[in-house]
C-alpha positions in Angstrom: -56.0 -8.5 -5.0 -55.4 -6.4 -1.9 -52.4 -4.2 -1.2 -50.3 -7.1 0.1 -47.1 -5.3 -1.0 -47.4 -2.8 1.9 -47.2 -5.7 4.3 -44.4 -7.1 2.2 -42.3 -4.0 2.5 -43.0 -3.7 6.2 -41.7 -7.3 6.6 -38.2 -6.2 5.7 -38.2 -3.9 8.7 -38.9 -6.7 11.1 -35.5 -8.4 10.8 -37.4 -11.7 10.8 -36.3 -13.9 7.9 -39.4 -16.1 8.2 -41.7 -13.1 7.9 -40.0 -12.0 4.7 -39.7 -15.5 3.3 -43.5 -16.1 3.8 -44.2 -13.9 0.8 -42.2 -16.1 -1.6 -42.5 -19.4 -3.3 -39.9 -22.1 -2.5 -38.4 -21.8 -6.0 -38.1 -18.0 -5.9 -35.7 -16.1 -8.1 -34.7 -12.8 -6.4 -32.3 -10.3 -8.0 -31.0 -7.0 -6.7 -29.8 -5.5 -9.9 -27.9 -2.7 -8.3 -25.5 -4.9 -6.4 -25.6 -7.6 -9.0 -26.8 -10.3 -6.7 -29.2 -13.0 -7.5 -30.6 -15.8 -5.4 -32.4 -18.9 -6.7 -34.5 -21.0 -4.4 -35.5 -20.4 -0.8 -32.1 -21.4 0.8 -30.2 -18.8 -1.2 -32.9 -16.2 -0.7 -32.9 -16.7 3.0 -29.1 -16.1 3.0 -29.6 -12.9 1.0 -32.2 -11.7 3.5 -29.9 -12.4 6.5 -27.1 -10.6 4.8 -29.4 -7.6 4.0 -30.3 -7.4 7.7 -26.7 -7.5 8.7 -25.4 -5.0 6.0 -28.2 -2.5 6.3 -29.7 -2.9 9.8 -31.6 0.3 10.0 -33.3 -0.1 6.6 -37.1 0.3 6.4 -39.2 0.8 3.3 -41.8 3.5 2.7 -44.5 2.5 0.3 -45.0 5.0 -2.6 -47.3 3.2 -5.0 -47.9 -0.2 -6.4 -49.9 -2.3 -8.7 -50.6 -6.0 -8.8 -52.8 -8.5 -10.5 -52.8 -12.3 -10.5 -49.7 -12.5 -12.6 -47.4 -9.8 -11.5 -46.7 -6.6 -9.6 -44.6 -3.4 -9.5 -43.9 -1.4 -6.3 -42.2 1.9 -5.9 -40.6 2.5 -2.5 -38.1 4.7 -0.6 -35.5 3.0 1.5 -35.0 4.9 4.8 -33.1 6.3 6.6 -31.0 6.8 3.4 -33.8 8.2 1.3 -33.0 6.0 -1.7 -35.8 5.6 -4.2 -36.3 2.2 -5.8 -38.8 -0.2 -7.4 -39.5 -3.9 -7.2 -41.0 -5.7 -10.2 -42.0 -9.3 -10.3 -44.2 -12.3 -11.0 -46.7 -14.0 -8.7 -47.8 -17.6 -8.6 -50.7 -18.7 -6.3 -50.5 -15.4 -4.5 -46.8 -15.5 -3.7 -43.7 -13.9 -5.2 -41.9 -16.4 -7.5 -39.7 -13.8 -9.2 -38.5 -10.4 -8.1 -36.1 -7.8 -9.4 -35.2 -4.7 -7.4 -33.9 -1.5 -9.0 -32.6 1.4 -7.0 -30.1 4.2 -7.2 -26.8 2.8 -6.2 -25.1 6.2 -6.6 -27.3 7.5 -3.7 -26.0 4.9 -1.2 -23.2 2.4 -0.8 -24.1 -0.7 1.1 -21.4 -1.5 3.7 -20.0 -5.0 3.5 -21.7 -5.7 0.1 
């Protein structure tokens, strides 16, 4: 499997909900553990992505390292311009993300409006 996760991280910097959503299954489960937010299904996920763009408009993700196989993945990243390190861990189905959990250092940055 190619390094699709670099393209995935880049998609968050586009402010294009469709571009981000293209990496996910319609029945996605997405959890940001730091802010204790979870979205189930594409409709909730799209709302979460829009809120993320609004709350952290300058965010972009630097890829550090990652691993994936047919069943799952892990990605380490740094969220800029804040310099906050984090990781995404999840499961894949038919080449798309069906489950994702983000873990990052909430003490290093407080998201406005969250």
